[in-house]
Biopython code that builds the backbone (N, CA, C, O; Angstrom):
import numpy as np
from Bio.PDB.StructureBuilder import StructureBuilder

atoms = [
    (1, "UNK", "N", (0.793, -1.706, -0.197)),
    (1, "UNK", "CA", (-0.402, -0.144, -0.036)),
    (1, "UNK", "C", (1.636, 1.055, 0.126)),
    (1, "UNK", "O", (2.285, 0.726, -0.867)),
    (2, "UNK", "N", (2.049, 1.568, 0.557)),
    (2, "UNK", "CA", (2.907, 2.516, 0.910)),
    (2, "UNK", "C", (3.897, 2.538, -0.820)),
    (2, "UNK", "O", (4.685, 3.405, -1.198)),
    (3, "UNK", "N", (3.418, 1.115, -1.641)),
    (3, "UNK", "CA", (3.954, 2.188, -3.135)),
    (3, "UNK", "C", (3.138, 2.366, -3.345)),
    (3, "UNK", "O", (3.200, 3.410, -3.995)),
    (4, "UNK", "N", (2.016, 2.019, -3.263)),
    (4, "UNK", "CA", (0.451, 3.063, -4.215)),
    (4, "UNK", "C", (0.611, 3.836, -4.395)),
    (4, "UNK", "O", (0.866, 4.424, -5.446)),
    (5, "UNK", "N", (0.455, 4.311, -2.740)),
    (5, "UNK", "CA", (0.440, 5.950, -2.098)),
    (5, "UNK", "C", (1.666, 6.521, -2.758)),
    (5, "UNK", "O", (1.677, 7.751, -2.782)),
    (6, "UNK", "N", (2.775, 5.871, -3.338)),
    (6, "UNK", "CA", (3.819, 6.665, -3.543)),
    (6, "UNK", "C", (3.948, 7.168, -5.054)),
    (6, "UNK", "O", (4.274, 8.290, -5.440)),
    (7, "UNK", "N", (3.602, 6.028, -5.819)),
    (7, "UNK", "CA", (3.505, 6.583, -6.747)),
    (7, "UNK", "C", (2.440, 7.214, -6.974)),
    (7, "UNK", "O", (2.367, 7.814, -8.046)),
    (8, "UNK", "N", (1.287, 7.264, -6.018)),
    (8, "UNK", "CA", (-0.508, 8.413, -7.198)),
    (8, "UNK", "C", (0.725, 9.346, -5.865)),
    (8, "UNK", "O", (0.008, 9.221, -4.873)),
    (9, "UNK", "N", (1.975, 10.092, -5.355)),
    (9, "UNK", "CA", (2.251, 11.511, -4.805)),
    (9, "UNK", "C", (3.130, 11.380, -6.834)),
    (9, "UNK", "O", (2.925, 12.057, -7.841)),
    (10, "UNK", "N", (3.733, 10.606, -6.658)),
    (10, "UNK", "CA", (4.627, 10.832, -8.096)),
    (10, "UNK", "C", (4.042, 11.567, -8.624)),
    (10, "UNK", "O", (4.208, 12.785, -8.692)),
    (11, "UNK", "N", (2.693, 10.435, -9.410)),
    (11, "UNK", "CA", (2.129, 10.814, -10.162)),
    (11, "UNK", "C", (0.978, 12.441, -10.655)),
    (11, "UNK", "O", (0.248, 12.901, -11.533)),
    (12, "UNK", "N", (1.644, 12.739, -9.138)),
    (12, "UNK", "CA", (0.115, 14.608, -9.045)),
    (12, "UNK", "C", (0.896, 15.012, -9.095)),
    (12, "UNK", "O", (0.799, 16.057, -9.738)),
    (13, "UNK", "N", (1.939, 14.801, -8.717)),
    (13, "UNK", "CA", (3.586, 15.571, -9.097)),
    (13, "UNK", "C", (3.781, 15.809, -10.565)),
    (13, "UNK", "O", (2.955, 16.589, -11.039)),
    (14, "UNK", "N", (4.556, 15.392, -11.293)),
    (14, "UNK", "CA", (4.645, 14.714, -12.868)),
    (14, "UNK", "C", (3.151, 15.654, -13.574)),
    (14, "UNK", "O", (3.258, 16.294, -14.620)),
    (15, "UNK", "N", (1.805, 15.569, -12.765)),
    (15, "UNK", "CA", (0.876, 15.933, -13.422)),
    (15, "UNK", "C", (1.137, 17.685, -13.350)),
    (15, "UNK", "O", (1.436, 18.460, -14.258)),
    (16, "UNK", "N", (0.906, 17.920, -11.984)),
    (16, "UNK", "CA", (1.797, 19.173, -11.930)),
    (16, "UNK", "C", (2.953, 19.594, -12.622)),
    (16, "UNK", "O", (2.600, 20.448, -13.436)),
    (17, "UNK", "N", (3.904, 19.437, -12.667)),
    (17, "UNK", "CA", (5.695, 19.485, -13.216)),
    (17, "UNK", "C", (4.936, 19.448, -14.612)),
    (17, "UNK", "O", (4.939, 20.636, -14.935)),
    (18, "UNK", "N", (4.236, 18.689, -15.699)),
    (18, "UNK", "CA", (3.260, 18.854, -16.437)),
    (18, "UNK", "C", (3.230, 20.337, -16.747)),
    (18, "UNK", "O", (4.085, 21.072, -17.243)),
    (19, "UNK", "N", (2.141, 20.538, -16.363)),
    (19, "UNK", "CA", (1.280, 21.294, -16.578)),
    (19, "UNK", "C", (1.338, 22.587, -16.300)),
    (19, "UNK", "O", (0.450, 23.431, -16.421)),
    (20, "UNK", "N", (3.206, 22.785, -15.648)),
    (20, "UNK", "CA", (3.549, 23.811, -15.385)),
    (20, "UNK", "C", (4.959, 24.523, -17.140)),
    (20, "UNK", "O", (5.264, 25.506, -17.815)),
    (21, "UNK", "N", (5.284, 22.858, -16.894)),
    (21, "UNK", "CA", (6.654, 23.753, -18.542)),
    (21, "UNK", "C", (5.972, 22.915, -19.458)),
    (21, "UNK", "O", (6.860, 22.462, -20.180)),
    (22, "UNK", "N", (4.442, 22.279, -19.970)),
    (22, "UNK", "CA", (4.197, 22.117, -21.135)),
    (22, "UNK", "C", (3.797, 22.392, -21.675)),
    (22, "UNK", "O", (3.243, 21.532, -22.359)),
    (23, "UNK", "N", (3.436, 24.507, -22.258)),
    (23, "UNK", "CA", (4.173, 25.047, -22.696)),
    (23, "UNK", "C", (4.982, 25.062, -23.624)),
    (23, "UNK", "O", (4.843, 25.523, -24.757)),
    (24, "UNK", "N", (5.828, 24.567, -23.168)),
    (24, "UNK", "CA", (7.701, 24.660, -23.377)),
    (24, "UNK", "C", (8.145, 23.847, -24.034)),
    (24, "UNK", "O", (8.815, 24.054, -25.046)),
    (25, "UNK", "N", (7.744, 22.398, -23.412)),
    (25, "UNK", "CA", (7.567, 21.076, -23.594)),
    (25, "UNK", "C", (6.865, 19.919, -24.243)),
    (25, "UNK", "O", (7.138, 18.736, -24.040)),
    (26, "UNK", "N", (5.422, 20.632, -25.482)),
    (26, "UNK", "CA", (4.359, 19.878, -25.708)),
    (26, "UNK", "C", (4.570, 18.411, -25.850)),
    (26, "UNK", "O", (5.780, 18.419, -26.074)),
    (27, "UNK", "N", (4.284, 17.382, -25.870)),
    (27, "UNK", "CA", (4.671, 15.971, -25.342)),
    (27, "UNK", "C", (3.330, 15.171, -26.262)),
    (27, "UNK", "O", (2.150, 15.448, -26.478)),
    (28, "UNK", "N", (3.932, 14.448, -26.505)),
    (28, "UNK", "CA", (3.247, 14.042, -28.323)),
    (28, "UNK", "C", (2.441, 13.042, -28.257)),
    (28, "UNK", "O", (3.030, 12.392, -27.394)),
    (29, "UNK", "N", (1.455, 12.379, -28.547)),
    (29, "UNK", "CA", (0.600, 10.995, -28.595)),
    (29, "UNK", "C", (1.729, 9.868, -29.109)),
    (29, "UNK", "O", (1.734, 9.569, -30.304)),
    (30, "UNK", "N", (2.611, 9.296, -28.262)),
    (30, "UNK", "CA", (3.384, 8.748, -29.726)),
    (30, "UNK", "C", (4.707, 8.631, -28.106)),
    (30, "UNK", "O", (4.749, 7.819, -27.181)),
    (31, "UNK", "N", (5.582, 9.843, -28.427)),
    (31, "UNK", "CA", (6.793, 10.604, -27.786)),
    (31, "UNK", "C", (7.036, 9.766, -26.278)),
    (31, "UNK", "O", (6.054, 9.688, -25.540)),
    (32, "UNK", "N", (7.953, 9.328, -25.959)),
    (32, "UNK", "CA", (8.208, 9.249, -25.224)),
    (32, "UNK", "C", (8.251, 9.807, -24.304)),
    (32, "UNK", "O", (8.738, 10.775, -24.888)),
    (33, "UNK", "N", (8.151, 10.369, -22.625)),
    (33, "UNK", "CA", (8.412, 10.470, -21.752)),
    (33, "UNK", "C", (9.492, 11.488, -21.247)),
    (33, "UNK", "O", (10.654, 11.084, -21.216)),
    (34, "UNK", "N", (9.148, 13.099, -20.745)),
    (34, "UNK", "CA", (10.604, 13.022, -20.465)),
    (34, "UNK", "C", (11.166, 13.072, -19.770)),
    (34, "UNK", "O", (10.777, 13.998, -19.058)),
    (35, "UNK", "N", (12.617, 12.307, -19.091)),
    (35, "UNK", "CA", (13.155, 12.517, -17.818)),
    (35, "UNK", "C", (12.810, 13.326, -16.738)),
    (35, "UNK", "O", (12.523, 14.501, -16.967)),
    (36, "UNK", "N", (12.798, 13.074, -16.073)),
    (36, "UNK", "CA", (11.964, 13.840, -14.706)),
    (36, "UNK", "C", (12.638, 13.631, -13.820)),
    (36, "UNK", "O", (13.149, 12.512, -13.841)),
    (37, "UNK", "N", (12.930, 14.371, -12.836)),
    (37, "UNK", "CA", (12.887, 13.396, -11.144)),
    (37, "UNK", "C", (12.307, 14.703, -10.466)),
    (37, "UNK", "O", (12.351, 15.901, -10.745)),
    (38, "UNK", "N", (11.496, 13.619, -9.007)),
    (38, "UNK", "CA", (11.126, 14.494, -8.262)),
    (38, "UNK", "C", (11.047, 13.520, -6.838)),
    (38, "UNK", "O", (10.959, 12.310, -7.050)),
    (39, "UNK", "N", (11.068, 13.897, -5.651)),
    (39, "UNK", "CA", (11.548, 13.661, -4.406)),
    (39, "UNK", "C", (10.038, 13.236, -3.641)),
    (39, "UNK", "O", (8.900, 13.699, -3.569)),
    (40, "UNK", "N", (10.956, 11.826, -3.031)),
    (40, "UNK", "CA", (10.015, 10.586, -2.792)),
    (40, "UNK", "C", (9.602, 10.713, -1.646)),
    (40, "UNK", "O", (10.171, 11.390, -0.791)),
    (41, "UNK", "N", (8.450, 10.012, -1.464)),
    (41, "UNK", "CA", (7.958, 10.242, 0.212)),
    (41, "UNK", "C", (7.627, 9.378, 0.900)),
    (41, "UNK", "O", (6.637, 8.986, 1.518)),
    (42, "UNK", "N", (9.392, 8.927, 0.553)),
    (42, "UNK", "CA", (10.250, 7.270, 1.208)),
    (42, "UNK", "C", (11.490, 8.025, 2.018)),
    (42, "UNK", "O", (11.964, 7.583, 3.064)),
    (43, "UNK", "N", (12.057, 9.583, 1.169)),
    (43, "UNK", "CA", (13.139, 9.935, 1.093)),
    (43, "UNK", "C", (13.493, 10.049, -0.081)),
    (43, "UNK", "O", (12.708, 9.499, -0.853)),
    (44, "UNK", "N", (14.861, 10.821, -0.839)),
    (44, "UNK", "CA", (15.459, 11.063, -1.899)),
    (44, "UNK", "C", (14.509, 10.861, -2.948)),
    (44, "UNK", "O", (13.302, 11.082, -2.856)),
    (45, "UNK", "N", (15.299, 10.303, -4.248)),
    (45, "UNK", "CA", (14.531, 11.251, -5.365)),
    (45, "UNK", "C", (14.593, 10.296, -6.121)),
    (45, "UNK", "O", (15.609, 9.602, -6.165)),
    (46, "UNK", "N", (13.321, 10.010, -7.018)),
    (46, "UNK", "CA", (13.604, 9.106, -8.026)),
    (46, "UNK", "C", (12.819, 9.896, -9.039)),
    (46, "UNK", "O", (11.962, 10.779, -9.001)),
    (47, "UNK", "N", (13.512, 9.166, -10.029)),
    (47, "UNK", "CA", (13.957, 9.231, -12.081)),
    (47, "UNK", "C", (12.912, 8.675, -12.339)),
    (47, "UNK", "O", (12.479, 7.850, -11.535)),
    (48, "UNK", "N", (12.277, 8.933, -13.405)),
    (48, "UNK", "CA", (11.612, 8.025, -14.257)),
    (48, "UNK", "C", (12.903, 7.230, -14.812)),
    (48, "UNK", "O", (13.085, 6.061, -14.473)),
    (49, "UNK", "N", (13.604, 7.759, -15.490)),
    (49, "UNK", "CA", (14.077, 7.050, -16.357)),
    (49, "UNK", "C", (15.216, 5.595, -15.353)),
    (49, "UNK", "O", (15.886, 4.748, -15.944)),
    (50, "UNK", "N", (15.129, 5.694, -14.166)),
    (50, "UNK", "CA", (15.383, 4.894, -13.240)),
    (50, "UNK", "C", (14.163, 2.987, -12.992)),
    (50, "UNK", "O", (14.375, 1.917, -12.422)),
    (51, "UNK", "N", (13.489, 3.323, -13.461)),
    (51, "UNK", "CA", (12.440, 1.799, -13.622)),
    (51, "UNK", "C", (12.240, 2.288, -15.464)),
    (51, "UNK", "O", (11.081, 2.426, -15.857)),
    (52, "UNK", "N", (13.193, 2.477, -16.292)),
    (52, "UNK", "CA", (13.275, 2.025, -18.427)),
    (52, "UNK", "C", (13.854, 0.767, -17.624)),
    (52, "UNK", "O", (14.524, 0.673, -16.595)),
    (53, "UNK", "N", (13.250, -0.270, -18.631)),
    (53, "UNK", "CA", (13.733, -1.667, -18.753)),
    (53, "UNK", "C", (13.219, -2.486, -16.704)),
    (53, "UNK", "O", (13.734, -3.584, -16.489)),
    (54, "UNK", "N", (12.328, -1.896, -15.528)),
    (54, "UNK", "CA", (12.795, -2.435, -15.247)),
    (54, "UNK", "C", (11.687, -2.462, -15.195)),
    (54, "UNK", "O", (11.242, -3.431, -15.809)),
    (55, "UNK", "N", (10.603, -1.566, -14.535)),
    (55, "UNK", "CA", (9.109, -1.869, -14.887)),
    (55, "UNK", "C", (8.037, -0.956, -15.040)),
    (55, "UNK", "O", (8.062, 0.064, -14.352)),
    (56, "UNK", "N", (7.026, -1.163, -15.887)),
    (56, "UNK", "CA", (6.140, 0.032, -16.421)),
    (56, "UNK", "C", (6.064, 0.867, -15.325)),
    (56, "UNK", "O", (6.192, 0.771, -14.105)),
    (57, "UNK", "N", (5.721, 2.034, -16.446)),
    (57, "UNK", "CA", (4.686, 3.484, -15.598)),
    (57, "UNK", "C", (3.999, 3.585, -16.570)),
    (57, "UNK", "O", (3.919, 3.548, -17.798)),
    (58, "UNK", "N", (3.127, 3.841, -14.866)),
    (58, "UNK", "CA", (1.902, 4.552, -16.141)),
    (58, "UNK", "C", (1.763, 5.785, -15.609)),
    (58, "UNK", "O", (1.657, 5.816, -14.383)),
    (59, "UNK", "N", (1.711, 7.720, -16.714)),
    (59, "UNK", "CA", (1.396, 8.305, -15.597)),
    (59, "UNK", "C", (0.131, 8.767, -16.820)),
    (59, "UNK", "O", (-0.065, 9.154, -17.972)),
    (60, "UNK", "N", (-0.710, 8.235, -15.073)),
    (60, "UNK", "CA", (-2.190, 9.112, -15.657)),
    (60, "UNK", "C", (-2.821, 10.954, -15.126)),
    (60, "UNK", "O", (-2.340, 11.629, -14.216)),
    (61, "UNK", "N", (-3.640, 11.229, -15.778)),
    (61, "UNK", "CA", (-3.949, 12.391, -15.845)),
    (61, "UNK", "C", (-4.815, 12.554, -15.252)),
    (61, "UNK", "O", (-5.402, 11.474, -15.176)),
    (62, "UNK", "N", (-5.861, 14.072, -14.173)),
    (62, "UNK", "CA", (-6.469, 13.899, -14.035)),
    (62, "UNK", "C", (-7.307, 15.313, -14.072)),
    (62, "UNK", "O", (-7.323, 16.132, -13.152)),
    (63, "UNK", "N", (-8.238, 15.468, -15.759)),
    (63, "UNK", "CA", (-8.339, 16.981, -15.822)),
    (63, "UNK", "C", (-8.504, 17.561, -14.638)),
    (63, "UNK", "O", (-7.800, 18.197, -13.854)),
    (64, "UNK", "N", (-9.550, 17.206, -14.692)),
    (64, "UNK", "CA", (-11.160, 18.769, -13.354)),
    (64, "UNK", "C", (-10.351, 17.962, -11.734)),
    (64, "UNK", "O", (-10.654, 18.634, -10.749)),
    (65, "UNK", "N", (-9.655, 17.006, -11.462)),
    (65, "UNK", "CA", (-9.376, 16.685, -10.519)),
    (65, "UNK", "C", (-8.669, 17.758, -9.666)),
    (65, "UNK", "O", (-7.736, 18.447, -10.078)),
    (66, "UNK", "N", (-9.341, 17.842, -8.142)),
    (66, "UNK", "CA", (-8.876, 19.155, -7.694)),
    (66, "UNK", "C", (-9.303, 20.777, -7.735)),
    (66, "UNK", "O", (-9.010, 21.934, -7.435)),
    (67, "UNK", "N", (-10.417, 19.694, -8.477)),
    (67, "UNK", "CA", (-9.940, 21.761, -8.693)),
    (67, "UNK", "C", (-11.717, 22.240, -8.078)),
    (67, "UNK", "O", (-12.188, 21.155, -7.737)),
    (68, "UNK", "N", (-12.507, 23.043, -7.891)),
    (68, "UNK", "CA", (-13.432, 23.669, -7.106)),
    (68, "UNK", "C", (-14.882, 22.808, -7.955)),
    (68, "UNK", "O", (-14.901, 23.429, -9.018)),
    (69, "UNK", "N", (-15.491, 22.261, -8.001)),
    (69, "UNK", "CA", (-16.658, 22.004, -8.985)),
    (69, "UNK", "C", (-18.084, 22.986, -8.688)),
    (69, "UNK", "O", (-19.075, 22.869, -9.408)),
]
sb = StructureBuilder()
sb.init_structure("model")
sb.init_model(0)
sb.init_chain("A")
sb.init_seg("    ")
for serial, (resi, resn, name, xyz) in enumerate(atoms, 1):
    if name == "N":
        sb.init_residue(resn, " ", resi, " ")
    sb.init_atom(name, np.array(xyz, "f"), 0.0, 1.0, " ", f" {name:<3s}", serial, name[0])
structure = sb.get_structure()
């Protein structure tokens, strides 16, 4: 369960990071995700490239999550 929470926090951080840099570095369908580094919930940092060839990574976007309704 801790890993699920870690991935959720990381995914949300990615969404925020990509929203901030999206106008500069737009990713098109089929493109490889740019490498990025985020703080880990267990201390240290996580880098997307550290999972390459080891684990599948899902980056999911919630368009209207956490917005005022």
